[in-house]
C-alpha positions as semicolon CSV with decimal commas, in nm:
position;residue;x (nm);y (nm);z (nm)
1;M;1,590;4,203;8,358
2;L;1,528;3,835;8,307
3;I;1,220;3,728;8,110
4;L;1,030;3,439;8,270
5;Y;0,735;3,402;8,030
6;P;0,618;3,345;7,755
7;A;0,812;3,035;7,655
8;Y;0,946;3,172;7,324
9;V;1,149;3,440;7,507
10;A;1,183;3,282;7,854
11;G;1,538;3,288;7,992
12;R;1,645;3,581;7,777
13;V;1,759;3,917;7,908
14;G;1,576;4,234;7,814
15;K;1,545;4,604;7,882
16;V;1,233;4,781;8,007
17;C;1,139;5,041;7,746
18;A;0,819;5,189;7,891
19;K;0,487;5,121;8,055
20;E;0,233;5,019;7,792
21;V;-0,033;5,279;7,711
22;L;-0,363;5,175;7,555
23;S;-0,561;5,373;7,299
24;G;-0,708;5,688;7,448
25;D;-0,394;5,727;7,665
26;Y;-0,523;5,476;7,922
27;P;-0,235;5,322;8,120
28;S;-0,196;4,946;8,111
29;E;-0,061;4,714;8,380
30;R;0,187;4,579;8,125
31;W;0,543;4,679;8,034
32;L;0,711;4,698;7,693
33;I;1,034;4,496;7,703
34;Q;1,307;4,497;7,434
35;V;1,455;4,146;7,411
36;N;1,835;4,184;7,391
37;S;1,909;3,878;7,178
38;E;1,637;3,949;6,921
39;D;1,495;4,248;6,740
40;I;1,155;4,230;6,912
41;V;0,958;4,407;7,182
42;V;0,716;4,210;7,399
43;S;0,436;4,327;7,627
44;L;0,466;4,161;7,969
45;N;0,292;4,191;8,303
46;S;0,510;4,227;8,613
47;K;0,488;3,853;8,694
48;E;0,643;3,760;8,359
49;F;0,986;3,913;8,425
50;E;1,234;3,949;8,711
51;V;1,454;4,253;8,774
52;V;1,823;4,162;8,806
53;N;2,133;4,366;8,886
54;D;2,432;4,417;8,654
55;D;2,581;4,080;8,758
56;F;2,254;3,909;8,659
57;E;2,170;3,818;9,017
58;I;1,803;3,831;9,106
59;S;1,740;4,135;9,325
């Protein structure tokens, strides 16, 4: 998937790890994304990334 925001990781490709879970096991509307080019995981809402296919075309 292609990360759109925030600016410090925008344009990079990442992998969806899991849906974020808040304390008390409450589900969040955010997703945990592993950034491929860096050793970091970011928490993004669904408007901050775009799912792409294996050829990196927006699906």
